[in-house]
C-alpha positions in Angstrom: 60.2 -86.6 -29.4 57.1 -88.8 -29.3 55.5 -86.8 -32.2 58.7 -87.3 -34.3 58.8 -91.0 -33.6 55.1 -91.4 -34.4 55.5 -89.4 -37.7 58.6 -91.5 -38.6 56.7 -94.8 -38.0 53.7 -93.6 -40.1 55.5 -91.9 -43.0 59.0 -93.2 -43.2 59.3 -96.7 -41.8 57.7 -98.5 -44.8 60.9 -97.8 -46.7 63.5 -97.0 -44.0 62.3 -99.7 -41.6 61.1 -99.4 -38.0 64.7 -99.2 -36.8 65.8 -96.7 -39.5 68.2 -99.1 -41.1 66.5 -99.2 -44.5 64.8 -102.6 -44.3 61.2 -101.6 -44.4 58.5 -103.8 -46.1 58.6 -101.6 -49.2 62.4 -101.5 -49.5 62.6 -104.7 -51.6 60.3 -103.2 -54.3 62.5 -100.1 -54.7 65.2 -99.8 -57.4 67.6 -98.3 -55.0 67.7 -99.3 -51.4 66.7 -96.7 -48.9 69.6 -95.3 -46.9 70.2 -96.3 -43.3 68.9 -93.3 -41.4 70.9 -94.3 -38.3 74.1 -93.4 -40.2 73.2 -89.8 -41.3 76.0 -88.4 -39.1 78.5 -91.1 -40.1 78.0 -90.3 -43.8 78.7 -86.6 -42.9 81.9 -87.1 -41.0 80.2 -87.2 -37.7 78.0 -84.2 -38.1 74.2 -84.2 -38.2 73.1 -81.3 -40.5 69.6 -80.6 -39.2 69.0 -78.0 -42.0 70.0 -80.5 -44.7 67.8 -83.2 -43.2 64.9 -80.8 -42.9 65.3 -79.8 -46.6 65.2 -83.4 -47.6 62.0 -83.9 -45.6 60.2 -80.8 -46.6 61.0 -80.9 -50.3 63.5 -78.1 -50.7 66.1 -80.8 -51.6 63.8 -83.6 -52.7 65.3 -87.0 -53.4 63.6 -88.4 -56.6 62.3 -91.4 -54.8 60.2 -89.2 -52.5 58.1 -87.9 -55.5 57.9 -84.4 -56.7 58.2 -81.3 -54.5 54.6 -80.5 -55.1 53.4 -83.8 -53.9 55.8 -85.8 -51.8 54.6 -89.1 -50.5 53.9 -87.6 -47.2 52.2 -84.4 -48.6 49.0 -84.9 -46.7 50.9 -84.9 -43.4 52.9 -81.8 -44.2 50.1 -79.7 -45.8 46.7 -80.8 -44.5 45.2 -77.4 -45.3 42.0 -78.2 -43.4 43.9 -78.6 -40.1 46.5 -75.9 -40.7 44.3 -72.8 -41.2 46.0 -69.6 -42.5 49.2 -69.5 -44.6 51.2 -68.1 -41.7 50.0 -70.7 -39.2 50.3 -73.5 -41.8 54.0 -72.6 -42.4 54.7 -72.7 -38.7 52.9 -76.0 -38.3 54.7 -77.6 -41.2 58.0 -76.4 -39.8 57.2 -77.9 -36.4 56.2 -81.2 -37.9 59.4 -81.4 -40.0 61.5 -80.4 -37.0 59.9 -83.0 -34.8 61.0 -85.6 -37.3 64.5 -84.1 -37.7 64.9 -84.3 -33.9 63.9 -87.9 -33.9 66.3 -88.8 -36.7 69.1 -86.9 -34.8 68.3 -89.1 -31.7 68.7 -92.2 -33.9 72.3 -91.1 -34.5 73.2 -91.1 -30.8 74.6 -87.6 -31.3 75.1 -85.5 -28.2 75.5 -82.3 -30.3 
């Protein structure tokens, strides 16, 4: 949980705010306001779809404001090749990093699922 929170603060809070509500310091400069990440479940009829959230983070379902799939704004965090080693270990490490962030976002929902 701590890793997810730390990753969120470092890579997401500038747009989505420290509390996840979308009021980060960069938010005013954006054309579209960042979504309130505390309401992911609310927007999905009370369900937190971890697979969908992960795909938004890792680039499989990339929102345009996050950049291209090849170089999302947090690309260094996801794919720091020097620290990840082989392709197999890199894939597992990226999945762990993404899932730690997904778990943190789920906790923001207050879900007990």
